[in-house]
N, C-alpha and C positions, 0 to 999 in steps of 0.2 A: 839953732840948729836944733833937733834931738840928737838923743846917741843912737848912736847902726845896734850895739847890741844894749838897750836899758837894761835886761838881769845880768847879774852873773854868768859865765862861760859853766858853769856845773849848772844852774835850771837849764839851758837848753839838752844835751845827753839824759836831767833823766825829765824834760818834755814829751822827748822823741820816744822812748822808752815807755814812757807811761799812753801815748797816742798809739803806738806797735801792741803792746797790750788788749788796749781795748779794744780796736779792732780785729783780732785772737778772742777774742771774749765774744761781740758783738753776732762773728763768724761762728759761737758752739762750740770753739774748742777750746776753752781759756776758761772753762764754767766760770765762774765767780770773779776771778786776778780780776776785770778790767776795773771793779770798787775799788781798785787800788790807787787807778790812774790822778784821780786830785785830791787826797792825800799824799802821793808823792813830790806830788808839786806842791800843798801847800806846805812842805818843808825848806819851801824856798819864795817861795810868795804868800800871798793873801790866800785864805782857801774862797771866798767868791773869786778875785780872779784867777784862780785854780779851773774852778768846776766853770768862768765865762768865756778863758781859755777852750773849758774841752766842748761845752755844747754846739758851740756851731759846725765844729767838728761830728763829733750824736747826731746831728742832723743833717749833713750831710754826706755819712753813711748809709741811714736809712737815704734817704729820697734813692742815692744806690740801690738797692735794699726792693726798694715797690716798684723804680724801673727793671729791674733784673726777672717782678713776677708782675708785672703791670698785666697778661696774656691772663696767672695763672687764679687771679682773687675772681669769684665771685658775689655777686651783689648785691646777693640777697642777706648774705649775711656780714656785709654794714651797712645795708636800711636798722637789720636788726639788732646790731654791739652799739651803734653809731646814740642814740639818741642816750645811751645811760653810760659811753663815753663824758658827752657834750654833762653832761648832769656829774657827774661825779670831776671835773674836771669841775667845771662851777664850784663847790660841793668843797672840792680843797683850797678854790683858790682863793674862796668869803673866810 
C-alpha cells in the first residue's frame, strides 16, 4: 500500500504557501510573487514534479477566471488574437 503522505511534512507547508502566493499573484495583488512557487517547492522535490503539481492548479485558477468573465468577452478580439496564439504555441512547441 502506498504511503499516505509521500513527501516530508515541511513540503506540505511550503506547497500550501506556494499555492496561496500563486493565487494572490494571479489576482493582481502579488506582482511577480507567484513565480516563486515552483522554486520553493523544488527545494523539497524535483523541479519537474513541482511544475507538474502547480500546472493543474494554474489551469483551474484560469478556468475559474474565464467562467467569471464569460459575459464580458468580445468575440472579435478572440478571432483576431487566436491565429497568432496558435502559431506562437506551435512555434514554441517545435
